[in-house]
N, C-alpha and C positions, 0 to 999 in steps of 0.2 A: 439360266445365267442372267438374262435381261431383267428378270423379276428380282433376283438377288441384288443386282446393282442399283435398281431404282427403289426398292422397298425392303431393304435388309432388316429394318426394325422389326417388322412382323415376323420374318422367318427366324431371326436370331432369338427373338422373344419366345417363339414356340420351342426352339431347341433348349433354351434355358429352363423353360417351365416344364417340359415333358421328359427331357433327357433323351429324346429321340433324335435320330439322324435325319438329314434332309439330303436327298440325292439331287445333284444339279446337272442339268443337260444343257447342251448347246447345239441347236439345230437338230434335236432329237437324239444326239449321241451322248452317252454319260461322260461327263468331264470332271466332276468333283463331288465331294461329300462334305456337307456342313455338319460338324459334330461337336458335342460338348468338349470344352478345353480339358477338363479333368480326364475324360476318356482318352483323349489323344496323349495326355501326359503319361498315363499308365501304359499305353501301347508303346510309346517312345522309350520308356524306361526298360521294358522287358526286351524290346527289339535290339537295344544297344548291347545286350549280353551275347549277341551272336553276330558274327560277320557274315552277311549273306550277299556279298557283291555290292556294287555301287547302287546307291539309292536313286530311283527314277526321279528325274526332274522334268518340268514342263518342256516339251519339244520346241514350242514356239513362244516367244515373249510377246505378251499383249500390252497394249497401251494401259498405263496406270494413272490414277489420279495424282496431282501434284503433291497433296498432303493428306492428312487424316480427314475423314468425312464423318460428320455427326448426324444421326437420325434419332430423335427422341433422347432416350438415356444411353444409347449405344454409340460407340465410335468405331469406325472401320479403319484398319491399317492394311495397306496392300504391299506385298513383297515386290522386290524389283523384277520378278518375272511376270507380274501382272496377273498371276493365277492364284497363288496362295494368299490367304487373308487371315487376319486376326481381328476378332471383335471383343471390345471391352465395355464394361459398365462400371462407372465410378472407379476407373483405373484398375479394375480387376478383369482379367481375361475370362470370358464366358464361353466363347465358341471359336472354332477354327475351321477354315476351308482348306482342304487338301485335294490334290488330284486323285482320280481313281487309282491310277498306277502306283503312286506313292503310298497311298493308304493300304493297298493290297500288299505291297512289299513290307510295310511296317507290321501289319498283322501276321503275315507268314513268319517273319522273324520273331515276333513277340510270342507266337504260339510255341515255337521251339524253345525260346528262352525261358518261358514259364515252366517248362517241364522239369527243370532242375532247381526251381525255386522253393525255398521253405523260409518261414520267418525264423529268427534266431533261436527261439525256444524249440521249435520243431527240429531245426537242424542239429541242435545240441543233443536232443533225445535220440534222433535217428543215428547220429555218429556213435553214440554210446551203444545203441543196439547193434550196429554193424561191427563195432569193435569187439563185441562178444561172440561173433560168429567164427566158426572154425575156418581155416584156410581152404581154398579150393584145390582139389587134387593134391599134388605133391608140394604145393606152395613154392617159395623161392629161397627160404632161409637155408635150405640144405646146400645150396651152391655157394654160400657167402665165403666160406674159407678158401675154397679153390679159386674163386673169382678174385679174392684179395691177393692171390699169388699169380694172377693173370692166367688162370686156367679154368675152363677151356677157352675162355674169351676175355678180352680186356674191356669190351663194351657189351652191356646188356640193355636192350631197348624193349619197351612194351608200348604198342600203338593200338589205339582203338579207333575203328572206322574202316579203312580199306581192307581188302582180303590180303592174306600173306603173299600170294604170288604177285599181286599188284604192287605191294610195297617193295618186294625184292627187285622187281623190274625198275621201279622209280629210283631205287638206290643205286642202280647201275649193275645189277647182277646179270650174268649171261643167260639169255632167254633159252638157249638150247639146254643148258644144265637144268633149268626149271622144268622144261618140257620133258626131259629125260628122267626126272625124279632122282637126281644125283643125291646119294646119301653120304653123311659125314664119314662113316667107317670106310667107304670105298676110296675117299680121298686119302685117309690115313694109311690104308693098306698099300695104295699105289706109291705114297711117299716112302714107305718102308721098302717097297720092292724096287723102286727106280731111283731112290735117293733125292727126290724132289722135296719141296717145302711148301706145297700148296695148301696144307692144312691151316697155315697162318694167313692165308689169303682168301678164305672163303667166307661167305655169309650164310650162317645157319639160321633157319627160321621154322616157325610152326604156329599153331594155335593153342591157346590155353584159356578156356572160358570165353569171355567176350574180347580177349586181346590177342593180337599177333605179337609173338616174341621174336626177337632177333639177337643173335650172338655173333660177334666177330672181333678181329683184332684191328685196331685203328692204325694200321701201318700205311704210311705214304698216301693217306686219304684215298684209298682204293674205292670206297663207297661214298656216294654223294650225300646221303641223308636228306635229299630234297623231296618234299611232298607238297603238291600244289593242287587243291587248296590244303591248308594245314589240317592235320587230323583232329578229331574231337578231343582226344587226350594223348599225351605222349610222356613217357617216363624214361629217363636216360641214367644209367649207372656206369661210371667210367673208373677203371682201376689204373693207376700208374705206380707200380710197386717201387721202382727206382727212386721216386721222389716221395713216396709215402702219401700220395694224394688220392683220395677216393671220393668222387663227386656224385651228387644226386641232383637232378633237375626235373621239373614237372611243368608242362604247358598244357593249357586248356583252351581249345578253339583258337590256337595260335598265339595265345597270350601267356608269357612267362609268369609263373607264380613265384614271387620273391620269397626267400626264406626269412627276410627281415621285414618289420613294418616299414611301409613307404613313408618318406618324408612328405610334408605338405606339398600339394600340387606336383608331386613327382610320380611319373608312371613308367620310369625306365627300369631296365633290369639292373640290379645292383650286384649280385654275386650268385654263384652256385653255392650249394650247401655241401660242405666237406663232412663225411661221415665220422671223422675222428673228433669232430666237435660235439658229437652226441655222447653224453654220459648217462648210462643206465641209472634209472632212479630219479633223474631230473627231466623236467618237461623240455623237450628240445626246441620248441618254437614259442615265441611270445604270443599272448592271446590275440593281439591285433595284427599278427603277421598273416599273409595270405595262406601260408601252410599250416596254420594253427589247427585246422581240422584233422591233421594227422596225430595230434597229441594223444587223444584217447585210445587210438589204435595201437600206438607204440607202447603206451603204459599198460594196456591190456596184454600185449605180447610179453611184457616183463612179468606180469602176474601169472599168465596161463601157460607159458612154455618152459621148456628146460634149457633153452639157449642161454649161454652166459656171455659169449663174445658180443661186443657192442654192435658190430656190423651185422651179425646174424640176427640179433634182436631188432635192429632197425629194419632189416629185410622182413622179418616176421610181422612187424607192424605194417609195412607196405602191402604184404600179401593179404592182410585183413582189411586194410583200408580200400584196396582197389580190386581184390579178387584175383591177384596175380598167381600164375603157376608156371612151372617149367617141368617138362617130362624127365624125371630123374633117370629112369632106366634107359630111355631113348637117347639122352645126351651122353650118358656114361658108356653105353654100348656103341654109340655112333649111328643109331638107327633113326636119325632125324634128317630132314631135307636140308640141302645146302646148294650153293651156286658160287662159282668163281666170278671175279669181275669180268664184265664184258670187255672184249678187245676194243681198244680205242684206235 
């Protein structure tokens, strides 16, 4: 660190010329990394695609120079914590100094963020390929008509990440019902036998491919829908027959994906997408909308399936886009797991 402070021209010149990093120590302990600015920009770009907790900042604030300092053709700017630094040449940023902890945090998040990245041409080709794939298992289009009439559930959710039991508990389901392996048909039979109405108060759940599926009636906010941290992906379909409202929403890494193009400098949620807005034969989402990646899947469902109802076709597009599936025999017969709300 002492060498960097007194002779940064040589070290920054080395980083700019070779593209190599320089590790900085203080009293023999690693404290920072001097790296090319372009490399840091790339890491920052991909790291921002994922929320990985608060970014580490220097624990102690060090004394910093009053203003920029020049050595040869380079100028050093020190941040207000006295640790992070930016180095420029001819008003162009060439190198950055970041703490070891901050850079490790950035690289961990960037590595995960890169996994889902493709350039626009790759993404378009891959989406077209995926759109032509058959649905996984039973798919979900088969349930569209019953769901439209609020049977057997008014809410369908698909969550990627946590295990089904973990999600059910987080939603406020009864832990004993989960442990006992309560089945939907058992609740139905007890309702018929005892005149109760528990069937409309349970959370049904299971696995389909890489997703956990949930089915329930959204009466009296019996279930919390709270997951912390937010799941990798979440799809919610809500039917309100009395008002003729059927909603679709999709979040990724906790970020809501708007159905419409965002206005300049706007990053807020504008609206959910109502399925009655979709007209078969017409592209549902504008090319610059966050949900535009669904277009080829929905168009392919129109071409390759026998469904004619708009909601069933939209569901068929979703099952191709995300690999969604619901166990038709299990739900129909009631041989799927469920749980009642935990006692408050």
